[in-house]
C-alpha positions as CSV (number, residue, x, y, z in Angstrom):
1,X,-0.1,-0.2,-0.1
2,X,1.5,3.4,-1.0
3,X,2.0,6.3,1.7
4,X,-0.8,7.8,1.2
5,X,-0.9,11.6,2.9
6,X,-4.1,13.3,3.8
7,X,-4.9,16.6,2.1
8,X,-5.0,19.9,3.4
9,X,-8.4,21.6,4.6
10,X,-6.7,24.6,5.3
11,X,-7.4,28.0,3.1
12,X,-9.0,26.3,0.6
13,X,-10.0,23.5,1.7
14,X,-11.4,24.7,5.1
15,X,-15.1,26.9,5.4
16,X,-15.5,29.8,2.7
17,X,-12.4,28.6,1.5
18,X,-13.6,27.1,-1.7
19,X,-14.9,28.9,-4.4
20,X,-16.4,28.5,-7.8
21,X,-14.2,26.7,-10.7
22,X,-11.3,25.3,-8.6
23,X,-9.8,21.8,-9.4
24,X,-9.6,19.3,-6.7
25,X,-7.9,15.6,-7.0
26,X,-7.0,12.7,-4.5
27,X,-6.2,8.9,-4.7
28,X,-3.1,7.7,-6.6
29,X,-0.7,9.8,-8.1
30,X,1.0,7.5,-10.1
31,X,1.8,9.0,-13.9
32,X,1.6,12.4,-12.1
33,X,-2.2,12.1,-12.9
34,X,-3.1,14.0,-9.4
35,X,-1.8,17.2,-11.4
36,X,-0.5,19.1,-8.3
37,X,3.2,19.2,-9.7
38,X,5.0,16.2,-8.2
39,X,5.7,12.8,-8.8
40,X,4.9,9.6,-7.3
41,X,7.8,9.1,-5.3
42,X,7.2,12.4,-3.7
43,X,3.6,12.1,-3.1
44,X,2.4,8.7,-4.0
45,X,-1.4,9.2,-3.1
46,X,-3.5,11.7,-1.1
47,X,-6.7,10.2,0.7
48,X,-8.2,13.7,1.0
49,X,-9.3,16.4,-1.6
50,X,-6.1,18.7,-2.9
51,X,-6.4,22.1,-5.0
52,X,-4.7,21.5,-8.0
53,X,-3.0,25.2,-8.7
54,X,-5.0,28.6,-7.8
55,X,-7.0,28.5,-10.9
56,X,-10.8,29.1,-10.7
57,X,-11.5,28.9,-13.9
58,X,-12.0,25.2,-14.7
59,X,-15.3,24.1,-16.3
60,X,-15.0,20.1,-16.5
61,X,-12.3,17.0,-15.4
62,X,-12.1,13.7,-16.5
63,X,-10.3,11.1,-14.7
64,X,-9.2,8.3,-17.0
65,X,-6.9,5.4,-15.6
66,X,-3.4,6.5,-16.1
67,X,-4.0,10.3,-17.0
68,X,-6.4,13.0,-16.7
69,X,-7.9,15.8,-18.4
70,X,-10.1,18.9,-18.1
71,X,-11.3,21.9,-20.1
72,X,-11.4,25.5,-18.6
73,X,-14.3,28.1,-18.9
74,X,-12.4,29.6,-22.0
75,X,-13.0,26.5,-23.6
76,X,-9.2,25.6,-23.9
77,X,-8.4,21.7,-23.5
78,X,-5.9,20.4,-20.7
79,X,-4.2,16.9,-20.0
80,X,-1.5,15.4,-17.6
81,X,-0.5,12.2,-16.6
82,X,1.3,9.5,-18.8
83,X,1.6,10.0,-22.4
84,X,1.6,6.5,-23.7
85,X,0.0,5.7,-26.6
86,X,-0.4,9.8,-27.0
87,X,-3.3,10.0,-25.0
88,X,-2.0,13.2,-23.3
89,X,-2.9,14.3,-27.1
90,X,0.1,16.5,-27.5
91,X,1.7,15.6,-30.8
92,X,4.1,13.3,-29.1
93,X,6.5,15.7,-28.3
94,X,6.5,14.8,-24.6
95,X,7.7,11.5,-23.6
96,X,8.0,11.9,-19.8
97,X,4.7,11.6,-16.8
98,X,3.1,15.4,-16.8
99,X,2.8,16.0,-13.1
100,X,1.2,19.2,-13.9
101,X,-1.6,20.7,-16.9
102,X,-0.4,21.0,-20.0
103,X,-2.7,23.0,-22.4
104,X,-3.4,20.8,-25.9
105,X,-3.0,23.2,-29.0
106,X,-4.4,26.8,-28.6
107,X,-8.1,26.3,-29.8
108,X,-10.6,27.4,-27.4
109,X,-13.5,25.6,-28.9
110,X,-13.6,22.2,-26.3
111,X,-16.7,21.3,-24.8
112,X,-16.6,18.0,-23.1
113,X,-13.4,15.2,-23.1
114,X,-13.7,11.9,-21.6
115,X,-10.7,9.1,-21.0
116,X,-11.5,5.2,-21.1
117,X,-10.6,3.0,-18.3
118,X,-7.8,1.0,-20.3
119,X,-4.7,0.7,-19.5
120,X,-3.0,-1.0,-22.2
121,X,-5.2,1.0,-24.8
122,X,-5.6,4.3,-23.5
123,X,-7.8,6.6,-25.3
124,X,-9.6,10.0,-25.3
125,X,-12.5,11.0,-26.9
126,X,-14.0,14.8,-27.0
127,X,-16.4,16.9,-28.8
128,X,-16.1,20.7,-29.9
129,X,-18.9,23.6,-29.2
130,X,-19.8,23.5,-32.7
131,X,-21.0,20.0,-32.6
132,X,-17.7,17.6,-34.1
133,X,-16.6,15.1,-32.4
134,X,-12.4,14.4,-32.1
135,X,-10.1,11.5,-30.4
136,X,-6.6,10.5,-30.0
137,X,-4.9,7.8,-28.0
138,X,-4.5,3.9,-28.6
139,X,-6.7,2.9,-31.9
140,X,-5.6,-1.0,-32.2
141,X,-9.1,-1.7,-32.1
142,X,-10.5,1.4,-34.1
143,X,-11.8,2.7,-31.0
144,X,-11.0,6.2,-32.4
145,X,-13.6,5.9,-35.1
146,X,-11.4,7.6,-37.5
147,X,-11.3,4.5,-40.1
148,X,-7.7,3.3,-39.2
149,X,-6.0,1.5,-36.3
150,X,-3.3,3.8,-36.5
151,X,-2.6,5.5,-33.1
152,X,-3.2,9.2,-32.8
153,X,-1.3,11.7,-30.3
154,X,-2.9,14.5,-31.7
155,X,-6.9,14.9,-31.8
156,X,-8.1,13.8,-35.0
157,X,-12.1,14.7,-36.3
158,X,-14.3,11.8,-36.5
159,X,-16.0,12.4,-39.7
160,X,-17.3,15.7,-40.7
161,X,-20.2,16.1,-38.8
162,X,-21.9,18.9,-36.5
163,X,-24.3,17.0,-34.6
164,X,-22.3,15.4,-31.9
165,X,-23.4,15.8,-28.8
166,X,-21.3,15.9,-25.4
167,X,-23.1,12.4,-24.3
168,X,-21.1,9.8,-24.7
169,X,-19.4,6.9,-23.2
170,X,-15.8,4.6,-23.5
171,X,-14.9,1.1,-22.8
172,X,-12.2,-0.6,-22.6
173,X,-11.8,-0.5,-26.2
174,X,-14.8,0.9,-27.6
175,X,-17.3,4.1,-27.5
176,X,-20.9,5.5,-28.1
177,X,-22.1,8.5,-28.7
178,X,-25.6,10.3,-29.2
179,X,-26.5,12.7,-31.9
180,X,-28.3,15.6,-31.8
181,X,-31.4,13.8,-33.3
182,X,-31.5,10.8,-30.6
183,X,-29.9,8.4,-32.6
184,X,-27.0,6.3,-30.8
185,X,-23.7,5.5,-32.5
186,X,-20.9,3.3,-31.5
187,X,-17.6,2.2,-32.8
188,X,-14.4,-0.4,-31.8
189,X,-13.6,-3.5,-30.2
190,X,-17.0,-6.0,-30.2
191,X,-16.0,-9.5,-28.8
192,X,-18.8,-9.7,-26.1
193,X,-21.4,-7.5,-28.2
194,X,-20.8,-4.2,-26.3
195,X,-21.1,-2.1,-29.7
196,X,-25.0,-3.1,-29.3
197,X,-25.3,-3.8,-33.1
198,X,-26.6,-7.5,-32.4
199,X,-23.2,-9.1,-33.6
200,X,-19.5,-9.1,-32.9
201,X,-17.8,-7.4,-35.7
202,X,-15.2,-4.6,-34.9
203,X,-16.1,-1.4,-36.5
204,X,-13.3,1.1,-36.9
205,X,-15.8,4.1,-38.1
206,X,-19.4,5.2,-36.2
207,X,-22.5,2.9,-36.8
208,X,-25.5,3.6,-35.5
209,X,-27.2,0.9,-33.0
210,X,-30.5,0.7,-34.6
211,X,-33.2,3.1,-35.6
212,X,-34.4,4.8,-33.0
213,X,-34.2,8.6,-32.4
214,X,-35.3,8.8,-28.9
215,X,-31.8,8.1,-27.2
216,X,-31.3,10.6,-24.0
217,X,-28.4,9.1,-22.1
218,X,-25.7,6.7,-23.0
219,X,-22.5,5.2,-20.9
220,X,-20.1,2.2,-20.9
221,X,-17.2,0.5,-19.4
222,X,-15.1,-2.2,-19.8
223,X,-17.1,-4.8,-22.0
224,X,-20.4,-3.8,-21.5
225,X,-22.9,-0.5,-22.1
226,X,-25.8,1.1,-21.0
227,X,-28.4,3.8,-22.0
228,X,-31.9,5.5,-21.7
229,X,-34.4,6.6,-23.6
230,X,-36.4,9.8,-23.7
231,X,-39.2,7.4,-22.1
232,X,-37.4,7.3,-19.0
233,X,-36.5,3.3,-20.0
234,X,-33.6,1.5,-19.1
235,X,-31.3,-0.5,-21.7
236,X,-28.0,-2.7,-21.3
237,X,-25.9,-4.8,-23.4
238,X,-22.5,-6.6,-23.8
239,X,-20.5,-8.9,-21.4
240,X,-22.5,-10.0,-18.2
241,X,-20.3,-12.0,-16.1
242,X,-21.5,-10.6,-12.3
243,X,-24.9,-9.4,-13.5
244,X,-23.7,-5.9,-14.7
245,X,-26.5,-6.0,-17.2
246,X,-29.1,-5.8,-14.9
247,X,-31.3,-8.5,-16.6
248,X,-31.6,-10.6,-13.3
249,X,-28.9,-13.1,-15.4
250,X,-25.2,-13.7,-14.8
251,X,-23.1,-15.2,-18.1
252,X,-26.0,-13.9,-20.6
253,X,-24.3,-11.4,-22.9
254,X,-26.6,-9.4,-25.1
255,X,-25.2,-7.9,-28.2
256,X,-28.5,-5.6,-28.8
257,X,-29.9,-3.4,-26.3
258,X,-32.0,-5.0,-24.0
259,X,-34.6,-3.0,-21.4
260,X,-34.1,-3.7,-17.8
261,X,-37.2,-4.3,-16.0
262,X,-40.6,-2.3,-17.2
263,X,-40.2,1.2,-15.1
264,X,-39.9,4.2,-17.0
265,X,-38.4,6.7,-14.3
266,X,-34.7,5.7,-14.8
267,X,-34.5,9.2,-16.3
268,X,-32.3,11.3,-13.5
269,X,-28.4,10.1,-14.2
270,X,-26.8,7.3,-15.7
271,X,-23.5,6.1,-15.3
272,X,-21.9,2.5,-16.3
273,X,-18.7,1.0,-14.0
274,X,-16.3,-1.8,-14.1
275,X,-19.1,-4.7,-13.3
276,X,-22.2,-2.6,-13.2
277,X,-24.1,0.5,-12.8
278,X,-25.8,3.1,-11.1
279,X,-28.7,5.4,-12.2
280,X,-30.3,8.4,-10.1
281,X,-34.0,8.3,-10.8
282,X,-36.2,11.1,-11.7
283,X,-37.1,11.1,-8.2
284,X,-33.8,11.6,-6.9
285,X,-33.3,8.1,-5.7
286,X,-30.0,5.9,-6.1
287,X,-30.0,2.2,-7.6
288,X,-27.3,0.2,-8.6
289,X,-26.4,-3.4,-9.5
290,X,-23.7,-5.9,-10.7
291,X,-20.8,-6.8,-8.4
292,X,-20.5,-6.1,-4.7
293,X,-16.8,-6.8,-4.4
294,X,-15.0,-4.3,-2.1
295,X,-18.6,-2.8,-1.1
296,X,-18.6,-1.4,-5.1
297,X,-22.4,-1.4,-5.1
298,X,-22.8,0.8,-1.9
299,X,-25.5,-0.9,-0.4
300,X,-24.0,-2.0,2.8
301,X,-23.0,-5.4,1.3
302,X,-20.2,-7.2,-0.7
303,X,-22.9,-9.7,-2.4
304,X,-23.4,-9.1,-6.1
305,X,-27.1,-7.9,-7.5
306,X,-28.0,-8.8,-11.0
307,X,-30.9,-6.6,-10.7
308,X,-31.1,-2.6,-9.9
309,X,-31.5,-2.3,-6.0
310,X,-32.0,1.0,-4.0
311,X,-28.9,2.3,-2.4
312,X,-30.4,3.7,1.1
313,X,-33.7,5.7,1.2
314,X,-32.7,9.2,0.3
315,X,-34.2,11.2,-2.5
316,X,-31.7,14.0,-2.8
317,X,-29.4,12.1,-5.1
318,X,-27.9,14.6,-8.4
319,X,-25.6,12.7,-10.4
320,X,-23.4,9.4,-10.1
321,X,-20.1,8.5,-11.2
322,X,-18.7,4.7,-11.1
323,X,-15.4,3.3,-12.3
324,X,-13.4,0.3,-11.7
325,X,-15.1,-0.8,-8.4
326,X,-16.0,2.3,-6.5
327,X,-18.6,5.1,-7.1
328,X,-19.0,9.0,-6.7
329,X,-22.0,10.8,-6.4
330,X,-23.0,14.2,-5.7
331,X,-26.7,15.4,-3.7
332,X,-28.2,18.0,-4.7
333,X,-27.3,19.9,-1.6
334,X,-23.3,19.7,-3.5
335,X,-21.8,17.3,-0.9
336,X,-19.6,14.7,-2.4
337,X,-20.0,11.0,-1.3
338,X,-18.4,7.9,-2.7
339,X,-18.1,4.0,-1.5
340,X,-16.0,1.2,-3.0
341,X,-12.7,0.2,-3.5
342,X,-10.1,2.6,-1.2
343,X,-6.9,1.2,-1.1
344,X,-5.3,4.2,-2.6
345,X,-7.2,6.9,-0.6
346,X,-9.4,7.2,-3.7
347,X,-12.4,7.8,-1.8
348,X,-11.4,11.0,-0.4
349,X,-12.2,10.2,3.0
350,X,-8.9,10.4,4.6
351,X,-8.6,7.0,4.6
352,X,-7.6,3.5,2.7
353,X,-10.5,1.6,4.1
354,X,-13.2,0.2,1.9
355,X,-16.6,1.6,2.0
356,X,-19.7,-0.4,1.0
357,X,-22.3,2.6,1.8
358,X,-21.7,6.1,1.0
359,X,-19.2,8.2,3.3
360,X,-19.5,12.2,2.7
361,X,-16.1,13.9,1.6
362,X,-15.5,16.9,3.9
363,X,-18.4,19.2,4.8
364,X,-17.3,22.1,3.2
365,X,-16.7,21.2,-0.8
366,X,-19.9,22.0,-2.9
367,X,-18.9,20.1,-6.4
368,X,-20.9,20.9,-9.6
369,X,-18.8,17.8,-11.4
370,X,-16.8,15.1,-10.2
371,X,-14.8,12.2,-12.2
372,X,-13.7,9.2,-11.1
373,X,-11.0,7.4,-12.5
374,X,-9.9,3.9,-11.9
375,X,-7.3,5.3,-8.9
376,X,-8.0,8.9,-8.5
377,X,-10.9,11.5,-8.6
378,X,-11.2,14.9,-10.0
379,X,-14.0,17.7,-9.2
380,X,-14.9,20.6,-10.1
381,X,-16.6,23.3,-7.2
C-alpha cells in the first residue's frame, strides 16, 4: 500500500475557502495523474481532496486510468499524466509523465472530454462547441473511430458531422455517443457484443445502433454499455459476468440493447462502471446493480446483485460516477459522497478503508462535477 497522505483542509479547503471553478484531486498519483506538480515518489497518494493550482476557471474534468484531462471556462483543453499511446494529445513531443496540466493546442472551442479505463489501450474522445467529434490515443481496435487502427498523439476529427453531442461513453476499447437527433452511435472492439449492433464485428468508424431517435443518455465501461431513452426506460448490452447488465441474469451476454425491467423513471443520471452500473432516478433515489466486491454497490454489502437495488432511502441524489470498483456521487446540496474500493485513498474520506455505503467527503465542498478514475478522482467546485 502506498504511503497515503491526507489532503490539506486549510485556507483552500476550509469553510468559506472553496470557490467556484477550482480543480481538486485525490487518490493515487501514479503517472502524475493528480496534476499537483509532484511525482509518485514525492506524493504517492492523497486520501483527501487537494486543490490543483490556484486557478478558478476550470469547467470540466475527467479522470482516466493513467491520465487526466480538463476544460477551462475559456474552452481550452488541458491534459496531464502518462503520455503512452499518445493519450495526452500533445503531438507526442512529450515522452515523460506530466505532473501538471499542459494545454493541448491553442483552440478555444472544446466542450467535453472523456478517457477510457484501459491500462494497455488508453484513448480519449472529445466534442467541440461546434458539434464536431475528436479522438486520440490508442487505436488498435479502431476505438478512435477515424476508420483506421493507427494510434494518434494529437486530436483527429471523426468524420465531418457537426451533430455530435457531449453525451458519450467509453469502454475498454469501444465508444458510443448520442447525436443531436437522438440516434445512438458506436465503434471499436466488439468481441462481447458491447457495440450493441446484434453481432460481434469490430467497427473503426461510427455505426448507428438500430433506428431509434429517442436516446437521451449513454454510458460504457469495460465490455458492456447502458443507455436511457427519453421515455425513461433503461437498456443494457454486452458482457454479463456478474450481473452488470441488470437483467437478473449472469453469463448471458447481449449483443443488442435489452430493456431492464419495465420501469419508466430511470431518467435521472446514468453511469456504467467496471462490473455494474448506477442510476439516479427522476425521484432522486439512487440505484445500483452488478458486482458487490469491495462494497462497489454501496448498499452496505459486498454481495452481487443482478437486478437494480436501491441504495439507502434518500431522495436527494443528483449525479453519480462509477469506475472500477467504486463510485462517487453528488447530492442536490452539492455535497460529495463515495463508496467502494479505497486502497489508494481514492474515495477521499481521509482513509484507505473500503466502504460499502456512501460516506461524505469533507463538509465544506460544493462540487458541480466529479469524475472517477480507476485510481483517483477529480472534482470541480
